[in-house]
C-alpha positions as CSV (number, residue, x, y, z in Angstrom):
1,M,29.0,106.5,237.5
2,A,26.0,108.2,238.9
3,A,22.2,107.5,237.7
4,G,20.6,109.2,235.2
5,V,24.1,110.2,233.7
6,I,25.7,109.3,230.0
7,T,29.5,111.1,229.6
8,A,30.9,112.5,226.3
9,G,30.6,109.3,223.5
10,T,33.5,106.6,223.6
11,M,36.1,106.6,221.0
12,Y,34.8,103.9,218.8
13,L,31.6,105.3,218.6
14,A,33.2,109.4,217.9
15,A,34.6,107.8,214.9
16,V,31.2,106.4,213.6
17,L,29.0,109.3,214.6
18,T,31.2,111.5,212.3
19,A,29.0,113.5,209.8
20,V,30.5,115.3,206.5
21,V,28.3,117.4,204.5
22,S,30.0,118.5,201.4
23,A,28.6,120.3,198.0
24,E,29.8,119.8,194.9
25,G,32.8,122.1,193.1
26,A,33.2,123.8,197.4
27,S,36.1,124.2,198.6
28,Q,35.7,123.8,202.3
29,T,34.0,120.5,203.7
30,M,32.5,120.7,206.8
31,E,32.5,118.0,209.5
32,A,30.5,117.9,212.7
33,S,32.2,114.8,215.1
34,P,30.9,113.9,216.8
35,G,27.5,113.8,214.1
36,G,25.2,113.3,217.0
37,H,24.1,113.5,220.6
38,V,21.8,111.5,222.8
39,F,21.4,112.7,226.3
40,A,18.9,110.4,229.4
41,A,18.1,111.2,232.7
42,I,15.7,110.0,235.7
43,A,13.1,112.3,236.1
44,R,13.9,115.3,238.7
45,G,17.6,113.7,238.7
46,P,20.7,114.9,238.5
47,N,21.1,116.6,234.6
48,P,23.4,114.8,232.4
49,A,26.5,115.7,231.7
50,N,27.9,118.0,229.0
51,Q,29.0,116.3,225.6
52,T,31.2,118.6,222.4
53,S,31.2,118.3,218.9
54,T,34.4,119.6,216.9
55,I,33.9,122.0,214.0
56,S,36.4,121.0,211.1
57,N,37.7,121.7,207.9
58,R,38.8,118.7,205.3
59,G,38.6,121.4,202.9
60,S,40.9,124.2,201.6
61,G,41.2,127.5,203.0
62,S,39.3,129.0,205.8
63,L,36.2,127.9,207.8
64,T,34.2,130.2,209.6
65,W,30.8,128.9,210.7
66,K,28.1,130.7,212.9
67,L,24.5,128.6,214.8
68,T,21.3,129.8,213.2
69,G,17.7,129.1,214.3
70,K,16.8,129.1,218.1
71,Q,17.3,126.5,220.3
72,A,14.7,124.5,222.5
73,A,14.2,125.9,225.7
74,W,16.2,122.3,227.2
75,L,19.2,122.6,225.0
76,T,22.5,125.0,225.2
77,V,25.0,125.0,222.6
78,G,27.9,127.4,222.2
79,P,29.7,128.5,221.6
80,G,27.8,130.9,218.4
81,Q,30.1,130.9,216.0
82,G,33.9,130.7,215.6
83,T,36.3,129.0,213.3
84,A,37.9,125.8,212.6
85,P,38.5,123.7,214.3
86,T,36.1,124.6,217.1
87,S,34.9,122.6,219.8
88,L,31.3,122.9,220.1
89,T,29.3,122.1,224.0
90,F,26.0,120.6,224.5
91,S,24.1,121.0,227.8
92,V,20.5,120.4,228.8
93,S,18.7,121.0,231.7
94,A,15.9,118.4,232.6
95,V,14.4,120.6,235.4
96,G,10.9,120.2,234.7
97,L,10.6,118.0,231.7
98,K,8.1,115.0,231.9
99,A,9.0,111.5,231.2
100,G,9.2,111.7,227.2
101,T,11.4,112.2,224.3
102,Y,12.6,115.3,223.1
103,Y,14.3,116.3,220.2
104,D,16.2,119.4,218.6
105,T,18.5,119.6,215.7
106,V,21.2,122.2,215.4
107,R,21.5,124.0,212.8
108,V,25.7,124.9,211.6
109,A,25.9,127.4,208.5
110,S,29.4,127.8,207.1
111,N,30.8,131.4,205.5
112,D,31.2,129.5,201.8
113,P,27.6,129.3,199.7
114,K,28.4,125.8,198.0
115,T,29.3,124.5,201.7
116,P,25.5,123.2,203.0
117,T,24.6,123.4,206.5
118,D,25.5,121.3,208.7
119,T,22.8,120.0,211.3
120,I,23.4,117.4,214.4
121,P,20.1,115.8,215.4
122,V,19.8,116.0,219.8
123,I,17.6,113.4,221.3
124,L,17.3,113.9,225.3
125,R,15.2,111.3,226.5
126,I,13.3,111.2,230.1
127,V,12.6,108.4,232.2
128,D,10.6,107.5,235.0
129,P,12.3,106.4,237.8
130,T,8.7,105.5,239.5
131,S,9.2,101.2,238.2
132,P,10.0,98.6,240.8
133,G,14.3,98.9,240.4
134,G,14.1,101.7,237.7
135,R,17.2,102.6,236.7
136,L,19.4,103.6,233.5
137,G,20.6,100.9,231.2
138,V,22.9,102.2,228.4
139,Y,24.9,100.5,225.8
140,D,26.6,100.6,222.7
141,V,25.1,98.8,219.8
142,E,25.3,97.1,216.3
143,F,22.7,96.4,213.5
144,T,23.0,95.2,210.4
145,M,21.3,94.1,207.2
146,T,23.4,91.9,204.6
147,G,22.2,91.5,201.2
148,Y,20.0,93.4,198.7
149,V,16.9,95.6,198.3
150,G,13.7,93.9,196.9
151,E,11.7,91.4,197.0
152,L,12.8,88.5,198.3
153,N,12.2,86.4,195.9
154,G,13.6,88.9,193.0
155,A,17.2,86.5,193.2
156,P,18.5,85.3,190.8
157,Q,16.0,87.1,188.3
158,C,17.9,90.2,189.7
159,K,21.6,90.2,189.0
160,V,22.5,92.9,192.2
161,R,25.1,91.8,194.5
162,L,23.2,89.5,197.1
163,N,25.9,90.9,200.0
164,G,25.6,94.8,199.8
165,T,25.5,96.2,203.8
166,D,23.4,98.8,205.5
167,R,24.7,99.7,209.1
168,M,23.8,101.9,212.1
169,V,26.1,102.3,215.0
170,G,25.4,104.4,218.4
171,T,24.3,104.5,222.0
172,L,21.3,103.1,223.4
173,V,19.3,104.3,226.6
174,G,16.4,102.5,228.8
175,V,15.0,102.5,231.6
176,E,15.5,98.6,233.5
177,T,13.4,97.1,235.9
178,S,12.8,94.1,237.9
179,A,9.0,93.7,236.5
180,S,9.0,90.6,234.4
181,D,6.3,91.4,232.1
182,D,7.2,95.0,231.5
183,D,8.5,95.8,228.4
184,V,12.0,97.5,228.3
185,V,12.0,100.3,225.2
186,Y,15.0,101.8,224.6
187,Y,16.4,104.8,223.3
188,G,19.6,106.7,220.9
189,M,20.2,108.0,218.1
190,L,22.0,106.4,215.3
191,W,24.9,106.3,212.8
192,R,23.5,105.0,209.5
193,H,25.6,104.1,206.1
194,T,24.5,102.7,203.2
195,D,26.0,101.0,200.3
196,I,23.5,98.1,198.8
197,D,22.1,97.0,195.6
198,H,18.0,97.8,194.6
199,C,16.5,95.8,192.6
200,L,13.1,97.4,191.2
201,T,10.2,95.6,189.8
202,K,8.4,97.4,186.5
203,G,4.8,96.5,185.7
204,R,3.8,94.4,182.4
205,K,4.0,96.6,179.0
206,R,3.3,94.5,177.5
207,P,0.3,91.6,176.5
208,G,3.9,88.8,176.6
209,D,5.4,90.7,179.7
210,D,6.9,89.0,182.8
211,E,4.8,89.2,185.4
212,R,7.9,91.1,186.2
213,V,10.0,93.4,184.4
214,W,13.6,94.1,186.8
215,C,15.9,97.2,187.2
216,E,18.6,97.3,189.4
217,L,21.0,100.0,190.6
218,R,23.1,100.4,193.7
219,I,22.9,103.2,196.4
220,K,25.0,105.1,198.5
221,G,24.2,106.8,201.6
222,W,24.1,108.2,205.3
223,T,22.4,109.8,207.7
224,A,21.1,109.9,211.6
225,E,18.4,108.1,213.0
226,E,16.8,108.4,215.4
227,A,16.0,105.0,216.5
228,E,13.7,103.0,219.3
229,L,14.2,99.1,220.1
230,T,11.5,97.8,222.0
231,V,12.5,94.8,224.5
232,N,9.4,92.4,224.7
233,S,9.0,90.8,227.9
234,D,7.4,87.1,226.0
235,S,10.9,85.7,224.4
236,L,9.5,84.2,221.6
237,R,8.6,88.3,220.7
238,G,12.4,89.1,220.7
239,G,12.5,92.5,219.3
240,W,11.2,95.3,217.5
241,L,13.1,98.0,215.7
242,K,11.6,101.3,214.5
243,S,14.2,103.7,213.2
244,Q,13.7,107.9,211.3
245,P,15.7,109.9,210.1
246,R,17.2,113.0,211.9
247,G,18.6,116.0,210.2
248,Y,20.7,116.0,206.9
249,S,20.4,113.3,204.5
250,H,23.0,112.2,201.4
251,A,22.2,109.4,199.0
252,E,23.9,108.8,195.6
253,L,23.9,106.5,193.0
254,A,27.3,104.8,193.1
255,E,29.5,104.0,190.5
256,N,27.6,100.6,188.6
257,P,27.5,100.4,185.5
258,A,25.2,97.5,185.9
259,N,22.6,100.4,186.7
260,T,19.5,99.5,184.2
261,C,17.0,101.9,185.8
262,D,15.4,104.2,184.0
263,P,15.7,108.0,185.3
264,Q,12.7,108.6,186.6
265,E,12.9,104.8,188.5
266,T,16.8,105.8,190.0
267,S,15.2,109.3,191.1
268,D,12.3,107.5,193.3
269,A,14.8,105.3,194.8
270,L,17.4,107.9,195.9
271,N,14.4,110.2,197.4
272,A,12.7,107.3,199.0
273,Y,16.7,107.7,201.3
274,P,16.3,106.7,204.2
275,K,12.6,107.2,204.5
276,A,11.8,104.1,203.3
277,D,9.1,102.8,206.0
278,D,7.6,100.0,204.7
279,G,9.2,97.4,206.5
280,G,11.2,95.8,204.6
281,G,14.6,94.7,203.1
282,G,16.8,97.9,203.9
283,S,13.5,99.2,205.6
284,P,14.5,99.7,210.1
285,N,11.0,101.1,210.1
286,G,9.4,98.1,212.0
287,Q,11.9,95.4,212.1
288,Q,11.7,91.8,214.1
289,I,14.8,91.6,215.9
290,D,15.4,87.8,216.8
291,D,15.7,86.5,220.8
292,V,15.5,83.0,220.1
293,K,19.0,83.0,218.5
294,G,20.9,85.5,220.3
295,T,24.6,84.7,221.2
296,D,27.5,85.9,223.1
297,A,30.9,86.3,222.3
298,T,31.5,82.7,222.8
299,G,28.8,81.5,220.8
300,R,26.6,80.3,223.4
301,P,22.9,80.9,223.0
302,I,21.4,84.3,225.1
303,S,18.4,85.2,225.0
304,F,16.7,88.9,225.7
305,V,14.9,87.4,228.7
306,S,17.3,85.9,231.6
307,G,15.6,85.3,235.0
308,G,11.9,86.4,233.6
309,V,13.4,89.7,233.4
310,P,13.8,91.8,229.6
311,R,16.6,93.6,228.6
312,L,19.6,94.1,226.2
313,R,22.5,91.8,226.8
314,V,25.7,91.7,225.0
315,G,26.0,89.0,222.2
316,T,24.8,88.8,219.2
317,F,21.5,88.8,217.8
318,P,20.8,87.8,214.1
319,S,18.0,87.7,211.4
320,E,17.3,85.4,208.4
321,P,19.7,86.1,206.1
322,G,19.0,88.6,204.1
323,T,15.5,89.3,205.2
324,G,16.1,92.0,207.9
325,W,18.6,93.6,210.8
326,T,20.7,91.9,213.1
327,L,21.7,93.6,216.3
328,R,24.7,93.2,217.6
329,V,25.5,94.7,221.3
330,I,28.9,95.5,221.8
331,R,29.2,96.6,225.9
332,K,26.8,98.1,228.6
333,V,27.9,101.5,229.1
334,Q,26.3,101.9,232.4
């Protein structure tokens, strides 16, 4: 595969990068698959290959759609309208762009006013080729957190599932060099799906109250996330994950008779997803990824740093249970 070129997503990613939007009472359910795209290119190199999404209707009736708004100068999307199912082509031009990260959002509006506008985030990463041995590294990855959201000393007071899940899957790209003292930063678009319990704290209401009065609820949600993963040249520092939502997000209160939060607390928890940026449990924006405990498919220890050079490696890099995100590098694409 030529340097600077990423082909359209694999079947694996197409299956997990599917954005579905619907509304209560809507006769149509508009679906864009994949629900997000990431392109990468070497500065002054060739443009990346085109990518496509399919606009389909999972509901009843005929769904016609059109693109709304303007796109960035570097992004071309077409056709501008159609009837589901339709293939939508995304092409980018890196000509004249400096090294950096560029993003835009494609908006697809349905003819059914009850169906929300679908948003398809697009990221273009231009990397500088001047670093020693600089070339693109492309990886399919999965980040998972198993546990619950709340203070670490909340259990057993929190009557919640301790094995809820938060999962992000997608592709990361970065420029990898032969320099041993350079950190490597990978960028990508990840599809996040959440089904996890929250244990929230309340303040004292009466003098005799415990310092913490607990309430619990369960949230299900999904969103597209723009991710940045720094792999440090010092193996003891491991990796550092930062992630922010881009495009359409959805959160709902799962059917859970154990919900003990009052309406305001419930509303606050729903509104916080997926924008929490405190780096705490359930928030991927500011999470340490452990390097020392990484293992390959056979269970042998591996490290981000090998032969003195930092980069992603196929294998699993687990966090301490219930404290953060585990990284699984599924395969190296390029």
